C-alpha positions, -999 to +999 in steps of 0.1 A: +248+117-186+241+126-150+210+107-139+194+123-108+172+106-082+137+112-097+107+128-081+093+094-071+061+106-056+041+133-040+057+145-007+088+123-011+120+143-008+146+115-003+151+078-007+173+052+009+196+031-013+186-005-006+205-024-032+225-016-064+217-039-092+245-026-114+282-016-108+307+007-125+319-006-158+288-027-164+267-022-195+230-014-191+201-013-215+173+012-215+146+003-190+170-021-171+166-018-134+197-001-118+190+003-081+163-004-055+153+027-035+132+027-004+109+057+004+084+061+032+059+047+007+074+016-009+105+001-024+109+010-060+133+000-088+149+029-108+154+019-144+181+032-168+167+058-192+193+049-220+216+023-233+251+028-220+278+019-194+277+027-157+305+052-151+300+062-114+275+057-086+271+084-059+255+066-029+262+034-011+237+009+001+221+021+033+227+058+025+200+083+019+199+105-012+178+136-018+156+139-048+174+159-075+209+147-064+230+128-089+224+091-084+245+076-112+265+087-142+258+067-174+282+069-203+260+068-234+271+045-262+295+064-285+298+093-261+324+103-235+314+110-199+312+147-191+301+144-155+314+169-131+291+158-103+305+152-068+296+122-047+266+126-024+276+134+012+276+107+038+245+106+060+263+122+089+275+151+067+242+157+050+225+191+055+188+195+063+165+184+035+152+212+013+128+211-015+147+198-045+140+207-081+120+181-099+143+157-115+140+139-148+116+110-145+123+079-166+094+066-186+072+038-173+088+004-178+079-032-175+109-052-187+096-082-207+107-106-233+097-100-268+063-112-278+065-119-316+030-131-318+014-101-302-018-092-320-022-058-336-040-033-315-051+003-320-024+028-312-045+042-284-042+009-264-010+012-243+002-021-230+034-042-231+035-074-251+034-094-219+003-076-207-014-082-240-005-119-239-020-121-204-052-105-216-054-131-244-047-159-220-075-147-197-098-140-226-100-103-217-107-077-244-079-054-236-096-026-255-123-025-228-098-023-199-091+010-182-054+015-178-040+028-145-004+032-156+014+062-170-006+080-197-033+053-194-010+024-199-027-009-191-009-030-165-011-067-157-030-059-125-056-040-146-061-071-168-063-093-137-089-070-121-109-070-153-108-108-155-122-109-119-151-088-129-140-055-113-135-021-129-099-010-129-089+015-102-088+052-108-059+065-130-026+067-112-005+099-111+024+103-135+047+095-106+039+058-113+067+060-140+090+042-116+086+005-115+078-007-080+084-044-087+113-046-063+130-075-048+121-076-011+152-072+011+161-097+038+136-095+066+137-098+104+115-129+102+139-147+079+169-142+102+177-173+123+181-169+161+217-163+172+235-191+190+237-191+228+259-164+241+261-146+207+248-112+198+235-103+163+233-067+151+208-060+123+208-024+108+175-006+112+169+003+076+144-002+048+108-009+055+115-016+092+131+018+096+102+035+079+077+017+101+097+027+132+097+063+121+060+064+113+049+047+145+071+070+166+058+101+148+022+090+153+026+083+190+045+115+196+020+136+176-015+122+180-032+120+214-042+083+213-074+072+229-087+036+224-123+025+227-132-012+227-166-027+220-178-063+213-202-073+185-222-104+178-210-115+143-232-145+140-253-130+113-223-120+093-208-155+097-240-170+084-242-145+055-207-153+044-213-190+046-245-186+025-226-171-004-196-195-002-206-213-034-210-180-053-176-169-041-161-202-053-178-198-087-164-163-090-130-175-078-129-149-051-115-153-016-143-138+006-130-128+041-149-108+067-131-076+058-155-066+029-185-069+053-167-047+079-158-021+052-194-020+041-205-014+077-178+012+081-188+035+053-222+047+067-206+051+101-179+074+086-206+093+067-225+098+100-193+108+119-172+127+093-145+137+119-133+101+119-127+103+082-104+133+084-069+144+090-053+171+111-029+196+095-007+204+125+012+232+107-019+251+096-040+240+127-068+228+104-090+197+105-096+185+070-128+164+065-125+140+035-153+135+010-137+103-003-137+070+015-103+054+009-098+026+033-063+014+042-058-022+050-028-029+072-012-059+057+013-083+073+041-090+048+074-108+051+091-074+050+069-057+076+036-038+079+024-023+046-009-004+042-024-005+007-054+016+001-088+007-014-098+038-033-135+049-033-146+020-011-181+034-008-187+028-045-178-009-045-198-040-037-188-069-016-173-088-045-153-059-057-139-052-022-130-088-018-112-089-051-093-057-045-083-068-010-068-100-024-050-082-052-035-055-030-025-080-003-007-102-028+011-072-043+022-061-009+034-095+002+054-101-030+070-066-030+052-055-061+030-028-045+029+005-064+033+039-048-002+049-059-016+018-041-003+033-008-014+069-011-046+087-003-059+068+027-086+084+048-092+057+074-073+024+082-083-010+093-058-033+110-068-070+111-050-094+134-081-116+138-067-144+116-037-147+139-056-144+172-059-121+201-088-107+221-083-070+214-055-045+208-048-008+210-037+000+174-015+030+165-031+056+143-018+058+107-009+095+109-021+120+095-054+101+097-072+105+130-087+070+135-079+033+130-101+003+136-087-029+150-105-061+139-099-091+162-106-128+162-142-141+160-147-167+187-177-186+199-186-175+234-215-179+257-236-147+258-269-137+273-297-132+248-329-121+265-330-143+296-312-172+279-275-181+276-266-189+240-235-195+220-226-167+196-198-157+172-184-127+191-157-103+182-140-072+198-135-041+178-107-017+189-110+019+178-080+042+183-087+079+177-067+111+178-083+127+209-074+162+196-100+157+169-124+130+181-141+131+215-145+099+234-183+102+233-182+104+195-159+073+193-185+054+215-214+065+192-194+055+161-188+021+176-225+017+185-233+022+149-207-003+138-223-029+161-258-019+148-248-028+112-226-058+119-250-075+143-277-074+116-260-068+081-294-066+063-296-031+078-269-021+054-295-023+026-312+007+041-281+026+051 
C-alpha cells in the first residue's frame, strides 16, 4: 500500500524527515513507529497502519515532504506491492507548496507491552493496558478521568493530571492520532567544541530550523516595541513561602509563574488588544475570548512553547501542576501537537537562569509577550526610608501595529498593581 504523509495538524502542509526508524526489506507491525517527522509544531512519530514489509521510502533524512505525498510503500502480508508512486522531489526541485488533499491518518497509538492482568472496564473507557495499569498504580478511578486522546481515549498524562488533583485538559482534536513521543535529535548543546583550528558544520534543521524561521518571520513582520517596568515581588515571595508545606503535601512544584499568570489574566481582560492576533492577509485584528497562555520552555533541543489552555479558569495549584507536566513533556520530547496550539499570549521566563531584563521576540501571530526576569534583593526607597526588597524587572514586547506604547505602559502598571500586593487578585 502507498502510505502518504498524513494531515498531522491544523495549518501544517509539510514535514521534515528527521529520522527513519525502518528500512526497505524490514518487517513492521501495525502501530510500530516508522519515521520521525518535524513540523513547525513538534517532532512526531508516524506509525505503520498495517502489518507488512517496508518496500520503498520516498524521502531522505533532512528532506521536506508535503502532506499527501507518498511517504513509504508497505507490502502487506500475503499481498504483492502495486505501487506506481514516484519518489518525492529533492528539496531544490520542489515546487511551491499547495494545499494537499487530506491524507489517510493512522489511528492513535501507544505501543505497549501486553498487560494480561488488566482489569475489565466498560467498553466506553478507551485506554491502553499500560494506561490502565498506571491508573491502578496511582489509585485513580479511570472511569472518572476525562480522556484527551483521539475519540476520548485516556492517556497516561490524563491519569497523571487526575492523580495530581487537576481536571484533564480540554479534548484534543482528531489530529492527535499521530504519536508525538519522538526521540529528541542531537542538539547543539550536546555537541562538543571543535578542536583549535578546526571548523565544525552543523546542518540547520529540525527544531532549530523551525525556531530560526519563526523568529525571523516575527521580527520581519511585527513592529516590535519593548517596555520595561520593575515590580516589588516581596509579597509574592512571602506568599509562596507561606504555602510551601501545602505544596509539599500536594507534591506540586510551586514556582512564581502561577502567580504571574494569575496577575496576568485580569490585565489581559482589561486590555484585550494584548490578547489578540493580527491577520495580515485580511488586515483584521482578532480579539480572543480565551486566555491560553504559552510558556516558553528551555529544552535540550531548543525553545518549545507549550500552551496552558483556559488559564483563567484554573487556580494556583492547577496552573503549577500543568506547568510542570507540560515542561517535562517538552524537555523529554513527548509534547503533543495539541499542547502547542491555540496560544493567545506568551510568557518567557529566564529568571531562573539570570539576567536583569531582556527584549523578547513576539510569538507571532500573537501581538505580545512578557519577559519574566530574575528576582533579586535590592535596596529601594519606601517612603523616606531605604529598605531591602525582592525586585524584578518585567519586559513586555508588543506589536506596535496593534498595541500603542501608552497601552503597554498602562498594562504593565496593572501587572505591578497585582504583583506588588497579590491579595488584590481576590477582588479582580
